[in-house]
C-alpha positions in Angstrom: 116.8 94.1 82.9 120.0 95.3 84.5 120.2 96.2 88.2 121.7 99.6 87.5 119.0 100.7 85.1 115.9 99.5 87.0 114.8 103.0 87.7 114.3 103.6 83.9 112.1 100.6 83.4 108.4 101.2 82.4 107.4 99.1 85.5 106.5 100.6 88.9 107.7 97.6 90.7 111.1 97.7 89.0 111.4 101.4 89.7 110.6 100.8 93.4 113.1 97.9 93.6 115.7 100.4 92.4 115.1 102.4 95.5 114.4 99.8 98.3 115.2 96.5 96.7 118.1 95.2 98.9 118.2 93.9 102.4 120.0 96.9 103.9 117.6 99.4 102.4 114.6 97.6 103.8 116.3 97.3 107.3 117.2 101.0 107.2 113.6 101.8 106.4 112.5 99.7 109.3 114.7 101.6 111.6 113.4 104.9 110.2 109.9 103.9 111.0 111.1 103.0 114.5 112.2 106.6 114.8 116.0 106.1 114.4 117.6 109.1 112.7 121.3 109.2 113.4 124.1 107.5 111.5 125.7 106.0 114.6 122.3 104.6 115.8 121.6 103.0 112.4 125.1 101.5 112.4 125.0 100.1 116.0 121.4 98.7 115.6 122.1 97.1 112.2 125.7 96.1 112.4 126.2 97.5 108.9 129.5 98.9 107.7 129.9 102.6 107.6 130.5 102.5 103.8 127.3 100.5 103.1 125.2 102.7 105.4 126.5 105.9 103.9 125.8 104.6 100.4 122.2 103.6 101.3 121.5 106.9 103.1 122.8 108.9 100.2 120.6 106.9 97.8 117.5 107.5 100.0 118.3 111.3 100.1 118.9 111.3 96.3 115.5 109.6 95.7 113.7 111.9 98.2 112.9 109.2 100.7 114.9 110.8 103.4 116.2 114.4 104.0 119.3 115.3 105.9 118.9 117.8 108.8 121.9 119.2 110.7 121.7 118.6 114.4 125.2 119.6 115.4 127.5 122.3 114.0 131.0 121.4 115.0 131.7 118.8 113.7 128.8 118.9 111.4 126.4 116.0 112.1 123.2 115.1 110.4 120.1 113.1 111.1 118.0 111.5 108.5 114.3 112.2 108.5 111.6 110.5 106.4 110.0 112.8 103.8 106.4 112.3 102.6 107.8 110.1 99.9 109.5 108.0 102.6 106.4 107.9 104.8 104.4 106.7 101.8 106.6 103.5 102.0 105.0 102.6 105.3 102.3 100.3 103.8 105.0 98.5 101.8 107.1 97.9 105.0 104.1 96.9 107.0 103.0 94.4 104.3 106.4 92.7 104.5 106.2 92.7 108.3 102.8 91.1 108.2 104.0 88.4 105.8 106.9 87.7 108.3 104.5 87.7 111.2 102.3 85.2 109.4 104.9 82.9 107.8 108.2 83.4 109.6 107.3 83.7 113.3 108.7 81.1 115.7 107.3 79.7 119.0 108.1 83.0 120.7 105.5 84.8 118.7 105.7 88.2 116.9 108.6 90.4 117.8 106.6 93.6 117.7 102.9 94.3 118.0 101.4 97.4 116.3 98.8 99.5 118.0 96.6 102.0 116.2 96.7 105.3 118.2 93.3 106.4 117.1 91.3 103.4 118.4 93.9 101.9 120.8 93.6 98.4 119.3 96.4 96.1 118.2 96.1 95.5 114.5 97.3 93.5 111.5 97.8 95.6 108.3 95.4 94.7 105.5 95.2 95.9 102.0 91.8 96.9 100.7 90.3 98.2 97.5 90.2 102.0 97.5 86.8 101.9 95.8 84.7 99.3 97.6 86.7 98.7 100.8 86.9 94.9 100.3 90.2 93.1 101.1 92.4 92.5 98.1 93.3 89.0 97.1 95.7 88.4 94.2 93.3 86.0 92.4 90.6 88.7 92.3 92.7 91.5 90.7 93.1 92.0 86.9 95.7 94.4 85.4 95.3 96.6 82.4 97.9 98.7 80.6 98.1 102.2 82.0 99.2 105.4 80.2 102.9 104.8 81.2 103.0 101.2 79.9 105.6 100.3 77.3 104.1 100.1 73.8 104.9 96.4 73.4 103.3 95.4 76.7 100.2 97.6 76.0 99.7 96.0 72.6 100.0 92.4 74.0 97.6 92.9 77.0 
């Protein structure tokens, strides 16, 4: 696999890594979910170079994760807003946050707590089976070739 052709792989994980698979992309997504929208805000909060930030934002727009919306005419300035495709990355980001809260937290504790607006409770994100509602554990999941599987991997499964 080559980094620049991951989006063409017959693997959903590889295709997703093509979009969000570097540290700056994930940190930009974190900021988007914290409601940061403007280039200067991203840059000051992350300490990222203008060139890298512009590159990652363009990539997110190209993949439909963000959309640009003009908020000032002269000079033209834009903010970056999560699309539905971008919002659908929330469980991915929250899974990474949960792993960090579980395995990388120090004596100070979690840096952010998450509260569910509907019930008012602080929560930990969990992944459940869409069919039975039970928590998913890697050892209890089997995979099978899907309609988009490569012919070689489908034959060997």
